[in-house]
C-alpha positions in Angstrom: 8.4 85.0 -32.5 5.0 83.5 -31.7 5.3 81.2 -34.7 8.6 79.9 -33.4 7.2 79.0 -30.0 4.2 77.4 -31.6 6.4 75.3 -33.8 8.5 74.3 -30.7 5.3 73.4 -28.8 4.0 71.2 -31.7 7.2 69.4 -32.6 9.2 69.1 -29.4 9.2 66.0 -27.2 8.1 68.2 -24.3 5.1 69.4 -26.3 4.1 65.9 -27.2 4.5 64.8 -23.5 2.3 67.7 -22.4 -0.4 66.8 -24.9 -0.3 63.2 -23.8 -0.7 64.2 -20.1 -3.5 66.5 -20.9 -5.5 64.0 -22.8 -4.7 61.2 -20.4 -6.0 63.2 -17.5 -9.2 64.0 -19.4 -9.8 60.4 -20.4 -9.2 59.1 -16.8 -11.9 61.4 -15.5 -14.5 60.2 -17.9 -16.7 57.2 -16.9 -15.5 54.0 -18.4 -17.7 52.0 -20.8 -18.3 49.5 -18.0 -19.8 52.4 -15.8 -21.7 54.1 -18.7 -23.5 51.0 -19.8 -24.1 49.5 -16.3 -23.3 46.1 -17.8 -20.6 43.6 -18.2 -19.1 43.6 -21.7 -20.5 40.9 -23.9 -18.2 38.2 -25.1 -17.3 39.2 -28.6 -13.8 37.8 -28.9 -13.9 34.3 -30.4 -10.7 33.4 -28.6 -12.3 33.8 -25.1 -12.8 30.4 -23.6 -14.3 29.0 -20.4 -12.3 29.6 -17.2 -11.9 27.3 -14.2 -11.1 28.3 -10.7 -10.1 25.6 -8.3 -10.9 26.7 -4.7 -13.9 28.6 -3.6 -12.3 30.5 -0.8 -11.5 34.2 -0.5 -9.0 34.2 -3.4 -10.9 31.8 -5.6 -14.2 33.7 -5.4 -12.4 37.0 -6.1 -10.8 35.5 -9.2 -14.1 34.1 -10.3 -15.8 37.5 -9.8 -13.1 39.2 -11.9 -13.5 36.8 -14.8 -17.3 37.1 -14.7 -17.2 40.9 -14.7 -14.7 40.7 -17.6 -17.3 38.9 -19.7 -15.9 35.4 -19.9 -18.6 33.0 -21.2 -18.5 30.5 -18.4 -16.6 30.4 -15.1 -16.4 27.1 -13.3 -15.9 27.5 -9.6 -14.7 24.1 -8.2 -14.4 23.1 -4.6 -14.5 19.5 -3.3 -16.1 20.6 -0.1 -19.9 21.1 -0.5 -20.1 23.7 2.2 -17.2 25.6 0.8 -18.7 25.6 -2.6 -22.0 26.9 -1.4 -20.2 29.7 0.6 -18.2 30.6 -2.5 -21.2 30.7 -4.7 -23.0 32.9 -2.2 -20.1 35.3 -2.1 -20.0 35.6 -5.9 -23.8 36.1 -6.0 -23.7 38.8 -3.4 -20.9 40.6 -5.2 -22.8 40.6 -8.5 -26.0 41.8 -6.7 -23.9 44.5 -5.1 -23.0 45.7 -8.5 -26.7 46.0 -9.4 -27.4 47.9 -6.2 -24.5 50.3 -7.0 -25.8 50.7 -10.5 -22.6 49.2 -12.0 -24.6 46.5 -13.7 -28.1 46.0 -15.1 -30.3 43.4 -13.2 -30.8 41.3 -16.4 -27.1 41.1 -16.9 -26.6 40.0 -13.3 -29.2 37.3 -13.6 -27.5 36.0 -16.7 -24.2 35.9 -14.8 -25.6 34.1 -11.8 -27.8 31.7 -13.6 -25.9 30.9 -16.8 -22.3 31.9 -16.6 -21.3 31.0 -13.1 -20.9 27.2 -12.9 -20.3 25.9 -9.4 -19.0 22.3 -9.5 -17.4 19.6 -7.4 -16.1 17.6 -10.4 -12.8 18.1 -12.1 -14.3 16.7 -15.3 -16.3 19.9 -15.7 -13.0 21.8 -16.3 -12.3 19.9 -19.5 -13.8 22.7 -21.6 -11.7 25.4 -19.9 -9.0 27.2 -21.8 -7.4 28.3 -18.5 -7.6 26.9 -15.0 -6.4 28.8 -12.0 -5.6 27.1 -8.7 -6.5 29.0 -5.6 -6.8 26.2 -3.1 -6.3 26.9 0.6 -3.0 25.2 1.7 
């Protein structure tokens, strides 16, 4: 009788579903690779290209931060207003430094992001190398 129930558990769709739920719950409770290494993943995918974000307002800076955290090689943050661009760059920098304070990112990785990968610009010509450009301009 025990053998029959064991066979049902192993081969039934309900048994598979229960195993899936069990392992999904366990994996969701583990720290992600991002949290374990305290760093942003390095760009290993050859297909990853530069990204452009037009508009350095609330949405534009949030989008730029997401791409930087995801490990894209360069993120161009474009705004035609010099003050707006400075404000947007400051917001991105503070967010990355906040990741360091919260131990989500190593300081050397944050420095690389701020100094090398984040590219504030006022020229649309700088977006020519971008594989994707996202428009987040205030209307």
